[in-house]
KERO-708261 format. One line per field, with one value per residue (C-alpha): x, y, z. Coordinates in steps of 0.2 Angstrom, whole numbers, padded with zeros to 4 digits. Layout:
N
u = X | ... $
v = Y | ... $
w = Z | ... $
***
This chain:
262
u = -0028 | -0015 | 0004 | 0016 | 0034 | 0045 | 0063 | 0073 | 0092 | 0106 | 0112 | 0102 | 0099 | 0089 | 0075 | 0076 | 0080 | 0065 | 0053 | 0057 | 0051 | 0035 | 0030 | 0028 | 0015 | 0004 | -0004 | 0010 | 0014 | 0000 | -0017 | -0014 | -0019 | -0029 | -0015 | 0001 | 0012 | 0028 | 0035 | 0053 | 0059 | 0073 | 0078 | 0062 | 0054 | 0047 | 0045 | 0029 | 0024 | 0006 | -0003 | -0020 | -0014 | -0006 | 0012 | 0018 | 0015 | 0016 | 0028 | 0029 | 0034 | 0047 | 0054 | 0055 | 0063 | 0077 | 0079 | 0090 | 0082 | 0092 | 0082 | 0083 | 0064 | 0053 | 0035 | 0026 | 0010 | 0001 | -0018 | -0031 | -0047 | -0060 | -0066 | -0066 | -0066 | -0050 | -0043 | -0028 | -0035 | -0037 | -0019 | -0008 | 0003 | -0006 | 0003 | -0002 | 0008 | 0008 | 0019 | 0030 | 0033 | 0027 | 0018 | 0016 | 0004 | 0000 | -0012 | -0017 | -0034 | -0052 | -0059 | -0077 | -0086 | -0070 | -0080 | -0092 | -0077 | -0078 | -0063 | -0059 | -0042 | -0039 | -0051 | -0049 | -0048 | -0053 | -0065 | -0055 | -0056 | -0037 | -0036 | -0049 | -0040 | -0024 | -0034 | -0041 | -0023 | -0017 | -0033 | -0030 | -0011 | -0016 | -0029 | -0017 | -0002 | -0002 | 0014 | 0027 | 0031 | 0049 | 0050 | 0050 | 0045 | 0028 | 0025 | 0028 | 0017 | 0003 | 0004 | 0005 | -0010 | -0020 | -0014 | -0020 | -0037 | -0039 | -0034 | -0050 | -0060 | -0054 | -0037 | -0024 | -0006 | 0002 | 0017 | 0018 | 0032 | 0035 | 0052 | 0061 | 0055 | 0046 | 0031 | 0024 | 0010 | 0006 | -0012 | -0010 | 0006 | 0022 | 0040 | 0056 | 0075 | 0091 | 0105 | 0122 | 0140 | 0145 | 0133 | 0129 | 0119 | 0100 | 0088 | 0071 | 0056 | 0045 | 0059 | 0075 | 0086 | 0101 | 0111 | 0128 | 0126 | 0145 | 0148 | 0134 | 0136 | 0149 | 0153 | 0144 | 0128 | 0112 | 0096 | 0080 | 0066 | 0048 | 0036 | 0019 | 0028 | 0046 | 0053 | 0069 | 0072 | 0089 | 0088 | 0082 | 0065 | 0058 | 0039 | 0031 | 0018 | -0001 | -0003 | 0015 | 0020 | 0038 | 0048 | 0063 | 0075 | 0091 | 0089 | 0088 | 0074 | 0071 | 0066 | 0074 | 0076 | 0068 | 0073 | 0072 | 0063 | 0066 $
v = 0023 | 0028 | 0029 | 0043 | 0044 | 0060 | 0064 | 0080 | 0080 | 0093 | 0085 | 0076 | 0059 | 0043 | 0036 | 0018 | 0010 | 0018 | 0016 | -0002 | -0004 | 0007 | -0002 | -0019 | -0011 | -0008 | -0025 | -0037 | -0033 | -0020 | -0017 | -0001 | -0008 | 0007 | 0016 | 0025 | 0040 | 0048 | 0065 | 0070 | 0088 | 0092 | 0110 | 0121 | 0106 | 0090 | 0072 | 0062 | 0044 | 0038 | 0021 | 0016 | -0002 | -0009 | -0003 | -0021 | -0027 | -0011 | -0011 | 0008 | 0005 | -0007 | 0006 | 0019 | 0006 | 0002 | 0019 | 0030 | 0047 | 0060 | 0073 | 0084 | 0083 | 0068 | 0065 | 0048 | 0040 | 0023 | 0023 | 0014 | 0022 | 0028 | 0044 | 0044 | 0030 | 0020 | 0029 | 0039 | 0056 | 0051 | 0045 | 0056 | 0066 | 0081 | 0095 | 0113 | 0129 | 0144 | 0159 | 0151 | 0135 | 0118 | 0114 | 0095 | 0088 | 0071 | 0067 | 0052 | 0053 | 0060 | 0077 | 0079 | 0094 | 0100 | 0101 | 0114 | 0126 | 0138 | 0137 | 0152 | 0150 | 0131 | 0117 | 0098 | 0086 | 0071 | 0067 | 0065 | 0076 | 0076 | 0085 | 0097 | 0101 | 0105 | 0117 | 0125 | 0128 | 0136 | 0147 | 0153 | 0157 | 0167 | 0176 | 0179 | 0184 | 0195 | 0186 | 0175 | 0180 | 0186 | 0178 | 0159 | 0160 | 0169 | 0156 | 0141 | 0149 | 0151 | 0133 | 0127 | 0136 | 0129 | 0112 | 0113 | 0120 | 0105 | 0093 | 0099 | 0091 | 0073 | 0065 | 0076 | 0068 | 0079 | 0081 | 0097 | 0105 | 0121 | 0114 | 0124 | 0116 | 0100 | 0104 | 0090 | 0089 | 0074 | 0071 | 0053 | 0045 | 0051 | 0047 | 0054 | 0050 | 0058 | 0049 | 0058 | 0054 | 0042 | 0032 | 0014 | -0001 | -0001 | -0016 | -0014 | -0021 | -0026 | -0033 | -0043 | -0028 | -0021 | -0006 | 0000 | 0019 | 0021 | 0015 | 0026 | 0043 | 0056 | 0063 | 0079 | 0071 | 0074 | 0065 | 0065 | 0052 | 0054 | 0040 | 0035 | 0020 | 0016 | 0007 | 0000 | -0011 | -0005 | 0014 | 0027 | 0034 | 0050 | 0049 | 0065 | 0071 | 0072 | 0090 | 0093 | 0103 | 0102 | 0110 | 0101 | 0110 | 0102 | 0087 | 0097 | 0099 | 0118 | 0115 | 0107 | 0088 | 0077 | 0060 | 0046 | 0029 | 0013 $
w = 0055 | 0042 | 0045 | 0042 | 0037 | 0036 | 0034 | 0036 | 0032 | 0031 | 0015 | 0001 | 0007 | 0001 | 0012 | 0004 | 0021 | 0031 | 0016 | 0015 | 0032 | 0030 | 0014 | 0023 | 0034 | 0018 | 0017 | 0024 | 0042 | 0044 | 0038 | 0028 | 0011 | 0004 | -0006 | -0002 | -0008 | -0006 | -0011 | -0012 | -0012 | -0025 | -0024 | -0029 | -0036 | -0029 | -0036 | -0031 | -0033 | -0029 | -0030 | -0024 | -0022 | -0006 | -0004 | 0001 | -0017 | -0027 | -0041 | -0040 | -0021 | -0026 | -0038 | -0024 | -0013 | -0025 | -0032 | -0021 | -0024 | -0014 | -0005 | 0011 | 0015 | 0012 | 0016 | 0014 | 0019 | 0019 | 0020 | 0029 | 0022 | 0034 | 0024 | 0005 | -0007 | -0012 | -0027 | -0033 | -0030 | -0011 | -0008 | 0002 | 0001 | -0006 | -0015 | -0018 | -0023 | -0011 | -0012 | -0026 | -0016 | -0017 | 0000 | 0004 | 0017 | 0024 | 0038 | 0050 | 0058 | 0056 | 0058 | 0062 | 0053 | 0044 | 0027 | 0034 | 0035 | 0019 | 0007 | -0004 | -0013 | -0012 | -0017 | -0014 | -0029 | -0019 | -0005 | 0010 | 0026 | 0025 | 0009 | 0014 | 0030 | 0020 | 0009 | 0024 | 0031 | 0015 | 0014 | 0032 | 0029 | 0014 | 0024 | 0038 | 0028 | 0012 | 0006 | 0013 | 0031 | 0033 | 0050 | 0050 | 0068 | 0064 | 0050 | 0062 | 0076 | 0064 | 0057 | 0075 | 0080 | 0065 | 0069 | 0087 | 0081 | 0069 | 0083 | 0092 | 0079 | 0081 | 0077 | 0068 | 0066 | 0053 | 0042 | 0032 | 0022 | 0012 | 0005 | 0019 | 0035 | 0040 | 0052 | 0063 | 0075 | 0086 | 0091 | 0096 | 0091 | 0082 | 0085 | 0079 | 0079 | 0073 | 0065 | 0066 | 0070 | 0078 | 0067 | 0071 | 0063 | 0062 | 0059 | 0053 | 0062 | 0047 | 0035 | 0036 | 0033 | 0042 | 0038 | 0045 | 0043 | 0047 | 0029 | 0021 | 0030 | 0033 | 0050 | 0045 | 0040 | 0051 | 0046 | 0056 | 0053 | 0059 | 0059 | 0067 | 0075 | 0077 | 0061 | 0069 | 0084 | 0090 | 0089 | 0101 | 0095 | 0104 | 0107 | 0104 | 0117 | 0113 | 0106 | 0103 | 0088 | 0082 | 0067 | 0059 | 0048 | 0040 | 0051 | 0067 | 0078 | 0082 | 0100 | 0115 | 0114 | 0127 | 0135 | 0122 | 0123 | 0113 $
***
């Protein structure tokens, strides 16, 4: 299975710390050796890095780890291939334009029979069921709405319904963004945590690295990190329930929070 990493923040923030932990799982502390990718939103644009090599020894991953790109929404993925060969076009996240916005998608799991669904407006470049599912989601949105819906609630409800439908085909852990919100769906395993004042120290599980966020953040900063598995050993990570759909915006979850677990 692959692993996901996402971030939603109320101010442009770098994800170097969390990404440092994730990249170790791509061939060093984990088996996800079959490529990786990361996309940063910057205003209306987005900046993406992909590599078909393991992230643990990727020079591009080391660049991302050291280069503090500031973003309010980030989506990242490390791959353990089960559908589609190991190549650049099959690395997540995938990106398409819809309604004048960059949409970005990453997926963990398998979806039986998804390629039997017809596609009209969007076509996959690679051979993964993940990219096909992404194209199907965007196709369905174009069929349902003539243009960008004025109500964010209607859009999120439509995405949630499609995620639940795809989940019936197998395993569908998802990160999706339209540059405004970060949409998440948990099929089997997904965690999130929010860092805000009063900040504290955090220690990575997969690398010898500790950060005191009191020295890096202001009292107004709100940053939420979403991951397949907790990345730190001394913070409270909230497990999502199976079948749970959540939307994050500016670092805040748009539904009631539940009790956290370490």
